[in-house]
C-alpha positions in Angstrom: 1.3 12.0 -13.2 0.7 8.7 -11.3 0.0 8.8 -7.6 -0.1 6.0 -5.1 -3.4 5.4 -3.3 -4.8 2.7 -1.0 -7.2 0.6 -3.1 -10.9 0.7 -2.2 -11.8 -2.4 -4.2 -8.7 -4.7 -4.1 -8.0 -5.0 -0.5 -7.6 -7.7 2.2 -6.7 -5.5 5.2 -6.5 -1.8 4.2 -5.8 -1.8 0.5 -2.1 -1.1 0.6 -1.0 -4.1 -1.5 -3.8 -3.4 -4.0 -2.8 0.2 -4.3 0.9 -0.7 -4.8 -0.1 -3.3 -7.4 -2.3 -0.7 -9.3 0.6 1.8 -9.2 3.1 -0.6 -10.7 0.5 -2.4 -13.0 1.1 -5.8 -11.6 -1.1 -8.5 -10.0 -1.9 -7.8 -6.4 -1.3 -11.4 -5.4 2.4 -11.0 -6.4 2.6 -7.9 -4.2 1.0 -9.7 -1.3 3.4 -12.7 -1.7 6.3 -10.2 -1.8 5.1 -8.6 1.4 4.8 -12.0 3.1 8.3 -13.0 2.0 9.9 -9.8 3.2 8.0 -10.2 6.5 9.4 -13.6 7.0 12.9 -12.7 6.0 13.0 -9.6 8.3 11.6 -11.4 11.3 8.1 -9.9 10.8 8.4 -6.8 13.0 10.0 -4.3 10.6 7.7 -5.3 7.8 4.6 -5.0 10.0 5.6 -1.6 11.3 6.3 -0.4 7.7 3.0 -1.7 6.6 1.1 0.0 9.4 2.9 3.4 8.8 2.4 3.2 5.0 -1.3 2.5 5.6 -1.6 5.6 7.7 0.4 7.9 5.4 -0.9 6.9 1.9 -4.3 8.4 1.1 -7.3 6.3 0.1 -8.4 6.5 -3.5 -11.2 9.0 -3.9 -10.5 10.9 -0.7 -10.2 14.7 -1.2 -6.6 15.8 -1.7 -5.3 18.8 0.3 -3.0 20.9 -1.9 -0.1 22.9 -0.6 -0.9 26.7 -0.5 1.9 28.8 -2.0 
């Protein structure tokens, strides 16, 4: 099962685009260009807020995972 993580190695700001690129097996430059394009089309604010929230929610690769207790 694949999981989405922030990249520790392929990062410019916090590794979000690198992690998304690794998850979908695409080049991280394409993901970064897509993020820039969406930011410009949506007048920056919604894309920036989404980027910040995603960066806070998605765990960093290699961090311990807390599992749900049943």
